[in-house]
MIDOSE-1310 file (N, C-alpha, C; in nm, 2 decimals, decimal comma, always signed):
residues 103
xxxx	-0,76/+5,36/-1,10/-0,86/+5,27/-1,03/-0,91/+5,17/-1,13; -0,92/+5,05/-1,09/-0,98/+4,95/-1,18/-1,05/+4,85/-1,10; -1,13/+4,77/-1,16/-1,21/+4,66/-1,10/-1,21/+4,54/-1,19; -1,23/+4,42/-1,13/-1,25/+4,30/-1,20/-1,39/+4,25/-1,18
xxxx	-1,46/+4,24/-1,29/-1,61/+4,21/-1,29/-1,63/+4,07/-1,35; -1,73/+4,00/-1,29/-1,77/+3,87/-1,34/-1,89/+3,89/-1,43; -1,88/+3,87/-1,56/-1,99/+3,88/-1,65/-2,01/+3,76/-1,73; -2,11/+3,69/-1,71/-2,14/+3,57/-1,79/-2,04/+3,46/-1,78
xxxx	-1,97/+3,44/-1,67/-1,87/+3,34/-1,66/-1,73/+3,39/-1,69; -1,72/+3,51/-1,74/-1,59/+3,57/-1,78/-1,55/+3,68/-1,68; -1,42/+3,68/-1,64/-1,37/+3,78/-1,55/-1,30/+3,89/-1,63; -1,35/+4,01/-1,62/-1,30/+4,12/-1,71/-1,25/+4,23/-1,62
xxxx	-1,13/+4,28/-1,66/-1,07/+4,39/-1,59/-1,12/+4,52/-1,66; -1,18/+4,61/-1,58/-1,24/+4,74/-1,64/-1,18/+4,86/-1,56; -1,17/+4,97/-1,64/-1,14/+5,10/-1,58/-1,25/+5,20/-1,63; -1,26/+5,31/-1,57/-1,36/+5,41/-1,61/-1,32/+5,46/-1,75
xxxx	-1,42/+5,47/-1,84/-1,40/+5,51/-1,98/-1,37/+5,40/-2,07; -1,35/+5,27/-2,03/-1,33/+5,16/-2,11/-1,45/+5,12/-2,19; -1,42/+5,07/-2,31/-1,53/+5,01/-2,40/-1,50/+4,86/-2,41; -1,59/+4,78/-2,36/-1,57/+4,64/-2,36/-1,68/+4,56/-2,44
xxxx	-1,64/+4,45/-2,49/-1,74/+4,36/-2,56/-1,76/+4,24/-2,47; -1,89/+4,21/-2,44/-1,92/+4,10/-2,35/-2,03/+4,02/-2,42; -2,05/+3,90/-2,37/-2,16/+3,82/-2,42/-2,29/+3,90/-2,41; -2,39/+3,87/-2,49/-2,51/+3,95/-2,50/-2,58/+3,95/-2,36
xxxx	-2,62/+4,08/-2,33/-2,70/+4,10/-2,20/-2,82/+4,17/-2,25; -2,93/+4,16/-2,17/-3,06/+4,22/-2,21/-3,05/+4,37/-2,19; -3,12/+4,44/-2,28/-3,13/+4,59/-2,27/-3,12/+4,65/-2,41; -3,15/+4,78/-2,42/-3,15/+4,85/-2,55/-3,03/+4,94/-2,55
xxxx	-2,97/+4,98/-2,66/-2,86/+5,08/-2,67/-2,91/+5,21/-2,60; -2,82/+5,26/-2,51/-2,85/+5,38/-2,44/-2,90/+5,35/-2,29; -2,93/+5,22/-2,27/-2,97/+5,19/-2,13/-2,85/+5,18/-2,04; -2,88/+5,21/-1,91/-2,78/+5,20/-1,81/-2,78/+5,06/-1,74
xxxx	-2,67/+5,01/-1,71/-2,66/+4,87/-1,65/-2,57/+4,88/-1,53; -2,61/+4,82/-1,42/-2,53/+4,81/-1,30/-2,48/+4,67/-1,28; -2,35/+4,66/-1,28/-2,28/+4,53/-1,26/-2,24/+4,52/-1,12; -2,30/+4,41/-1,05/-2,28/+4,40/-0,91/-2,18/+4,29/-0,87
xxxx	-2,15/+4,20/-0,97/-2,05/+4,09/-0,94/-1,91/+4,14/-0,95; -1,87/+4,23/-0,86/-1,73/+4,29/-0,86/-1,65/+4,20/-0,77; -1,54/+4,14/-0,83/-1,46/+4,05/-0,75/-1,34/+4,12/-0,69; -1,29/+4,23/-0,74/-1,17/+4,30/-0,69/-1,18/+4,44/-0,73
xxxx	-1,14/+4,53/-0,64/-1,13/+4,67/-0,67/-0,99/+4,72/-0,62; -0,92/+4,80/-0,71/-0,79/+4,86/-0,67/-0,81/+5,01/-0,69; -0,77/+5,08/-0,58/-0,78/+5,23/-0,58/-0,66/+5,29/-0,51; -0,57/+5,36/-0,58/-0,46/+5,43/-0,52/-0,37/+5,33/-0,44
xxxx	-0,35/+5,21/-0,49/-0,26/+5,11/-0,42/-0,33/+5,03/-0,32; -0,45/+5,06/-0,29/-0,53/+4,99/-0,19/-0,62/+4,89/-0,26; -0,60/+4,76/-0,24/-0,67/+4,66/-0,31/-0,77/+4,59/-0,22; -0,89/+4,57/-0,26/-1,00/+4,50/-0,19/-1,03/+4,38/-0,27
xxxx	-1,02/+4,26/-0,21/-1,05/+4,13/-0,28/-1,17/+4,08/-0,22; -1,27/+4,04/-0,29/-1,39/+3,99/-0,24/-1,39/+3,84/-0,21; -1,48/+3,80/-0,12/-1,49/+3,65/-0,09/-1,63/+3,61/-0,11; -1,69/+3,58/-0,22/-1,63/+3,60/-0,35/-1,65/+3,73/-0,41
xxxx	-1,74/+3,82/-0,36/-1,76/+3,95/-0,41/-1,73/+4,06/-0,31; -1,70/+4,18/-0,36/-1,67/+4,29/-0,27/-1,81/+4,35/-0,24; -1,84/+4,36/-0,11/-1,97/+4,41/-0,06/-1,98/+4,55/-0,09; -2,10/+4,59/-0,15/-2,13/+4,73/-0,17/-2,06/+4,79/-0,30
xxxx	-1,98/+4,71/-0,37/-1,91/+4,76/-0,49/-2,00/+4,74/-0,61; -2,01/+4,84/-0,70/-2,08/+4,83/-0,82/-2,00/+4,90/-0,93; -2,04/+4,86/-1,06/-1,98/+4,93/-1,17/-2,10/+4,97/-1,26; -2,10/+5,10/-1,29/-2,20/+5,16/-1,38/-2,16/+5,15/-1,52
xxxx	-2,24/+5,11/-1,61/-2,21/+5,10/-1,75/-2,33/+5,14/-1,84; -2,31/+5,17/-1,96/-2,42/+5,20/-2,05/-2,40/+5,11/-2,18; -2,51/+5,07/-2,23/-2,50/+4,98/-2,35/-2,48/+5,07/-2,47; -2,38/+5,04/-2,55/-2,36/+5,12/-2,67/-2,43/+5,05/-2,79
xxxx	-2,41/+4,92/-2,81/-2,47/+4,85/-2,92/-2,47/+4,70/-2,90; -2,55/+4,63/-2,98/-2,55/+4,49/-2,99/-2,51/+4,46/-3,13; -2,44/+4,34/-3,14/-2,39/+4,31/-3,27/-2,34/+4,16/-3,28; -2,27/+4,13/-3,39/-2,22/+4,00/-3,40/-2,07/+4,01/-3,44
xxxx	-1,98/+3,93/-3,39/-1,84/+3,93/-3,41/-1,81/+3,88/-3,55; -1,69/+3,88/-3,59/-1,65/+3,83/-3,72/-1,67/+3,68/-3,73; -1,70/+3,63/-3,85/-1,73/+3,49/-3,86/-1,61/+3,41/-3,85; -1,62/+3,30/-3,78/-1,51/+3,20/-3,77/-1,56/+3,08/-3,85
xxxx	-1,47/+3,01/-3,91/-1,49/+2,89/-3,99/-1,46/+2,77/-3,91; -1,55/+2,67/-3,91/-1,53/+2,55/-3,85/-1,53/+2,44/-3,96; -1,42/+2,36/-3,96/-1,40/+2,26/-4,07/-1,37/+2,13/-4,00; -1,45/+2,03/-4,02/-1,43/+1,90/-3,97/-1,40/+1,80/-4,08
xxxx	-1,30/+1,71/-4,06/-1,27/+1,62/-4,17/-1,21/+1,49/-4,10; -1,25/+1,38/-4,16/-1,18/+1,25/-4,12/-1,11/+1,20/-4,25; -0,99/+1,17/-4,23/-0,91/+1,13/-4,35/-0,95/+1,00/-4,40; -0,94/+0,99/-4,53/-0,97/+0,87/-4,61/-1,12/+0,82/-4,60
xxxx	-1,21/+0,90/-4,54/-1,34/+0,85/-4,52/-1,44/+0,93/-4,61; -1,40/+1,04/-4,67/-1,49/+1,12/-4,75/-1,58/+1,21/-4,66; -1,54/+1,23/-4,54/-1,62/+1,31/-4,44/-1,56/+1,45/-4,43; -1,64/+1,55/-4,48/-1,60/+1,69/-4,46/-1,72/+1,77/-4,43
xxxx	-1,71/+1,86/-4,33/-1,82/+1,94/-4,29/-1,76/+2,09/-4,28; -1,83/+2,18/-4,33/-1,80/+2,32/-4,32/-1,91/+2,38/-4,23; -1,87/+2,47/-4,14/-1,97/+2,54/-4,06/-1,91/+2,68/-4,03; -2,00/+2,77/-4,00/-1,95/+2,91/-3,96/-2,03/+2,95/-3,84
xxxx	-1,97/+3,04/-3,77/-2,04/+3,09/-3,64/-2,00/+3,24/-3,62; -2,10/+3,32/-3,59/-2,08/+3,46/-3,55/-2,13/+3,48/-3,41; -2,04/+3,50/-3,31/-2,08/+3,52/-3,17/-2,15/+3,65/-3,15; -2,27/+3,65/-3,09/-2,34/+3,78/-3,06/-2,27/+3,85/-2,94
xxxx	-2,26/+3,98/-2,94/-2,20/+4,05/-2,83/-2,28/+4,18/-2,80; -2,25/+4,23/-2,68/-2,30/+4,36/-2,64/-2,18/+4,45/-2,60; -2,17/+4,57/-2,66/-2,06/+4,66/-2,63/-2,10/+4,76/-2,52; -2,02/+4,76/-2,41/-2,05/+4,85/-2,30/-1,95/+4,96/-2,28
xxxx	-1,99/+5,07/-2,23/-1,90/+5,19/-2,20/-1,91/+5,19/-2,04; -1,79/+5,18/-1,98/-1,78/+5,18/-1,83/-1,78/+5,33/-1,79; -1,87/+5,37/-1,71/-1,88/+5,51/-1,67/-1,84/+5,53/-1,53; -1,87/+5,45/-1,43/-1,83/+5,48/-1,29/-1,81/+5,35/-1,22
xxx	-1,70/+5,35/-1,13/-1,67/+5,24/-1,04/-1,69/+5,29/-0,90; -1,78/+5,23/-0,82/-1,79/+5,28/-0,69/-1,77/+5,16/-0,59; -1,71/+5,19/-0,48/-1,67/+5,09/-0,38/-1,75/+5,11/-0,25
């Protein structure tokens, strides 16, 4: 059984027991979160596709931690102009543990 959930503009395929990283959502580690933007559910070969959401479907998850991803380096340069810029970015994330998918 799996579901496709819309979280912060990203569509993520989840199964029970999965650990996923998503853009930061409010809450403290240990809190329970209910995800209601379920776009698709598949159970035993039976697929329900929402228009745009599956009515009555929810995904229960718990927040494991908040953190920042590895740093990426951004380098801009214009040739022959002496223009060079270095920048770095660490994307904040929330790690979730998927506990239950209900349709």
